[in-house]
N, C-alpha and C positions, 0 to 999 in steps of 0.2 A: 252328266250324272243328274243335274237338277232338272233337265228337260224330261228325262226318263221318270224321275220321281213324280213330277207334276202330271205326267200322262197317266200314272198309276193311281193318283189320289184325286178323286172328284170333289173333295171338300174344299180344296184350296186352289187358287190360281195365282200365277205371276202376272202382274199388271204393270205395263209401262206405256203410258199414253204419249209422253213426249220425252221428258228428262228422267224422272224419278221411277225407279223400280221398287214396287212394294208387293206385298202378298195379302190377299184378301179371300173372301169366300162368297161367291155369287149365290150359293145355297142360302145364305143369310141376306145379303144385300139386295137380291132381286125378289125376295119374299117379304121382307119387312122394311119399314121406313127408317133404316139404319145404315150407316156406312162405317166401316172400320178397316184398319190395315196395319200390318207390321212392315215398317220400312226396312230396306237393306242399305248398304253403304254406297249404292250406285245412283248416280245422277246429280251430284252436287258440285260445289266449287272449292271445297276445302282441300288442303294439300298436305303432303308429308304423312305422318301417322294418322291424320284425320281424314285422309282421302276416302270418299269424296263427299258423301251426303251425311256429314256429321251434324247432329241436331242437338248436341249438348254444349252449352256455352263455356264450360270450364276449360281453360287452357287454350282454346282455339280462338281465332280471330272472330270477334263478335259480329262484325259486319258480314263475314262469310257465312256464319251460322244463320243469320237472319235471311241472307240470300237463299240458303238451303231450304229454310222453312217456306219462303215465298215460292220456290220451285215446287215444293210439295203441295202447297195450297193451290197453285195454278193447275197442277195436274189432277187434283181431286175435285177442282171446281168450286172452291169456297173462297169467300172474301167477307171481311167485316164481322167475322165470327169471334166471339169471346173465347179465350183459351184458358183452361186450368190444368196444371200439371202437379202430380204428387212430388214431394221433395226428394224422395228416394233416400230414406234414412235407414233402410233395412229393419223396419219395425213390422208389427202386425196391425197397425192403426189404419182405419178406413174412415173416410169422411163423406157424408152426404152433402153434395154441393147444390146451392141455390143461387139465384142471380144476385142476392145480397152479399154473397161471398166474393163477387167479382168486381175488380176495379177496371173499368173499361179503357182507362188510359194506359194500362200496362200491356206490353206485347204478349207476355205470358204471365198469368197469375200462378206463382208457385205456392201451393198449399203446404204450409210447414208441418213437419212432424208426422207425415202420413206416407204410406206406400200404396194406398188404394183410394179411388174416387168413384162415387156413384151419383148419378143425376137423373132427373126426369125433365130437365129443362131443354128446350129447343134453342137453336142458335148458340150452343155452347159445346165446344170441342174439349174432350178429355184427353190428356196425354199421360203416358207412362214411359219413362226412359228405360233402356235395357241394353246390355251387351251380352254377357253370359247368363244373367238371371232370367227367370221365366216371365214373359209378359202374358197376361191373361185378360181376354175380353169376355165380359159376361153381359147377358141381357135377358129380360123377361119378355117372352113372346106375346104375352097378353096385354101388357101396358107399355112396352117398349122402353122401360127403364134400362139404362146402360151403366156399365162400370168398367174401369181399367185397373189392373192390379200388377204390381211389381213384386215378384216373389223370388228372392234369393234364398240361400240356405237358411239364414236366420229367420226371415219372414215365414218360410215354409215350416221350420221347426216350431215357430210360435203360432202356426195355423192361421195365417192371414186369410185364407180362403173361407174358413168358417166364420170369421168376423164379417167378411163381405156378405156372405149368405145371410147371416143373422141380421145385418143392417138392411139388406134389400127386402127381407121378410117384414121387418119392422116398419120401414118407411114406405114401401110400395105394396105391402100385403101380398108379397110373392109366395108362390108355392114351389117346392123343389121340382116338381114335374114340368113346370113352365120355364125353368131357368136353363139357358144354353151357355156353353163355355167353348171358347176357341183358345187353345194353348199354343203360343207362338214359338219361334226358334229360340233355343237355349243350348247350353253346353251339354254334350253327350256324356253318358256315364263313364266310359273308358277314360275320358280326359278330365273328370272332376274328382280329383284325389284329395282326401282330407285326412286329418289326424283323429285320434281317439276323442279329443275334446268335443268335436262336432257330433260324434255319435252320442256322447254323454249329454249333450245339449238336447238332442231329440228325446232321450230317455227322460230327462228332467221335465220336459214339456209334454210328456205322455204321448209322444208321436212315434215311438220306436216301432210300434206295430204297423204303422202306415209307411215307414221308411223302407225304400227299396235300395239295398246296398249289398256289397260283398267285400270281404277282407282280401287284401293283396299285400302279403308280407306284413309290414308294420303300418301299412296305410289302409284306408278304406276308399272305395269308389261308390259314389252315390248317383242314383238316377232321380234327380229332382222332379222331373216331369211325372215319372211313375209314382213317386210319393204324393204329388199333388193330386193325381187322379184317384189314388186310394182315399185321400182326404175328401174329395168330392163325393165318392161313392159312400163314404161314412156319413155324409150329410144327406143321403137319400137322393142324390142327383142321378137320374137314369144314365146308364152308360151310353145310350144312343144320343144323349144330349151333349156329349163331350167330344169335341174335335181336337185332335192332336197333330200338330205339324211336325213331321219327322225330318227336321233340318237342324244340324248342329252348327252353332256359331263358331265353335272351335275348328271344325274340320273344313268349313267353307269360307276360306280367307277372302276370296273375291267378292263374296256376298255380304259378309258380316265382320264387324269388329268383335274382338275377343280379348278380355282382360287376361285370362289365363294363358292365352297363346302369346300375346304381344306385350303384356305389362302396361303400366301407366306411363305417360298419359295416352289415352286412346279416345276415339270418337264413340258416340253412342247413337242408337236408333231410337225411334219412338213407336209405340203402339198408339194410334189415334182412333178416336171413336166419337161419333156425333149422330144426332137424330136428323135425318135428311127430309 
């Protein structure tokens, strides 16, 4: 099924150079001095519920997670690069990262209180952790400013993507027509069931018009990716600048971790991005 999908979609490719299997887009990486990718669970050393390429330290053997990161770094060909990751607190906060924010003696600099990072720095990798939530890569084609965003339902309800766009406009003088977005794997609509309180949350945050959902008995089913695309279009991002990866974390157990499918504790993937 995955092979058929990737044969149909020219925007994304499955890449496996030795150990790690990840997803990227040569449409971007071969055109601009940028590299990015959405990891899968394939190619690591973790075991049990964290099998195999778990890149989230909580609950797993920390040495194995470090080994997994090293396997990733080896495959994408980086070493000695500073790393910054958003804390993943399900907020709409985004931070512009400079070298002064980085402590070089740390394996990964966790930036507290944010779910999005933007930078213009070279030799700095940005990370965003994800399982069922949406990982979003963004970049400005004119100045190669990059960003990584973690958008679960709370962050989507609070329109984190607007905050990211506002910040890249302010810090890099970006124009909507120059911004490109790659939306990674996340939970599919049929398997993302929520209660009335989530719908009310979108109403309170004035995002109900962007929300893609339908009622199923006493529950609702949300298309988070469709909602995020509506938010991007509301910010005047051209549809041709938005690439959407049609892979469900819930349905593809061999490829992805899923909190909704497996419960906690589980492993997590990363969206990685850096200027090459």
